[in-house]
N, C-alpha and C positions, 0 to 999 in steps of 0.2 A: 887482445888482452885488455881488461878493464883498467882505466886510469885511476890513480889515487885522487883523493879530494884535492890535495895540494897541486897535482898536475892539472886538474880541471880548472882550478882557480887561476893558475898562472899561464894557462894556454888558451888558445882560441878553439873552443870545442863546438862542433856542430850539434844541432838538436838530435840528429840521428845517432851521434856518438853518445850523447847523454842517455838517450833511450836505451841503446845497447848496453851501456855501463850499468844502468839501474837494474836491468833484468839479466845481465850476463849473457846476452844474445850475441850471436855472430851476425855478420852482414846478411847472410842468406835467410836466417830466421827473421830478421827485421823486414827483409823484403817480402817474406811470406805474409807477415802481418799486414804490410802495406797492400799486398795483392788482395787480401781478404777485405781490407778497409775500403778499397775502391770498387769492389765487386758489387753489382746491383742486386745479387741474391746470394744465399749461402752456396759455398763451393764444396764439392766432394774432394776427397783426397786425390782421386784420379785427375780431376781438373787442376788442382793445385800442382800436382806433379808435372802436368803438361805446361802450365803457365810458368813454372819455375825451372823447367827444363832439367828435371831431376828424376831419379828413380822413385817408384812408389814407396819403397821402404824409407828413403830419405825424406819424402814428403810427410810420411807418418811421424818420423822423428821430429821434424819441424813443428808439426801440429802438437805433438806431445809436449814439447818444450813450451810452446805458447800457452797451452792449456794449464801447465804447471804454474805459470805466472798469471793466470786469469786474464790473459790477453785475447783469448778467443773463446767462443762458446759453441758447443755442439748443438745442433738442431736437426730436426727431421727434414729430409730432402727427398721429394717424390720425383723419380726420373721417368714417369710414365708407366712403369711396370712395377717397380719396387720402391719401398721406402728405405732409404739408406741415410747414413750420417752426412750432414753438411756442416760447414763451419762458417761462423761470422766473427768479425773483429769486434772487440770491446770498443765502445765510444772513446775517442781520444780525450774528451773532457773528463770522463771518469778516471782514466789512467792518469791524467795530469793531477787530478785531485788526490789520488793515492800517492803520487810522487811527492806532492807538496806536504802531505801528512807525514810521509816517511822522512823527508828532509827536516821538518819541524821536530819530529821525534829525535832524530840524530843530533840536531843542534842542541836540544835540551839535554840530551845524554852527555854530549861533549862538555856543555857548560857545567854540569854536575861533576864530571870527572875532573875538570880544571879546578873547580872549587875544592874537591877532595885532595888534589895534589897540593894546592896552596894552603890547605888547612882552613879555608874560609868557612866551610860548612862541613863539620865532622859527621853530620847525620845523613850524608848522601849515600844512597843505595845504588851501587853501580853493577848490580847483578845482571846477568844475561836475561833478556826477555824474548818473547816470540819474534819480535821484530829484528832481533840480532841474527836469527838463523836465515841462511840464504833462501831467497825465493818465497818468503812467508809474509812479506809486508802487505800483500794484497789479499791475504786470506781473510775471510769474513769471520 
């Protein structure tokens, strides 16, 4: 289960836990991302299932979750006879940039909410934005 901001600030959180919390991933989904990240070439879902020691349907679910958060990209993979779907991991630097942007956005929103509560700035607009909806902060 994802930690609250307060829990993260007051506890020792590993980078893996921060990554999981940002995206609502479980441990196995994060490991799937890492498997793709370290792969020398795009991996098929069948290969992912083998490397993750899981069923094909579970591997598809992992990929679907990672695609939802723009953490992986689908690409063509030629297996010698057929062209099928392969997957590659998004560059960690790009993910880090999006995470920083999201944190900056949330800090600014919290600042505005605090100002609204204290009456410092009555013109503050605290309406929901696209960034407030789960899984959307990486959408282009």
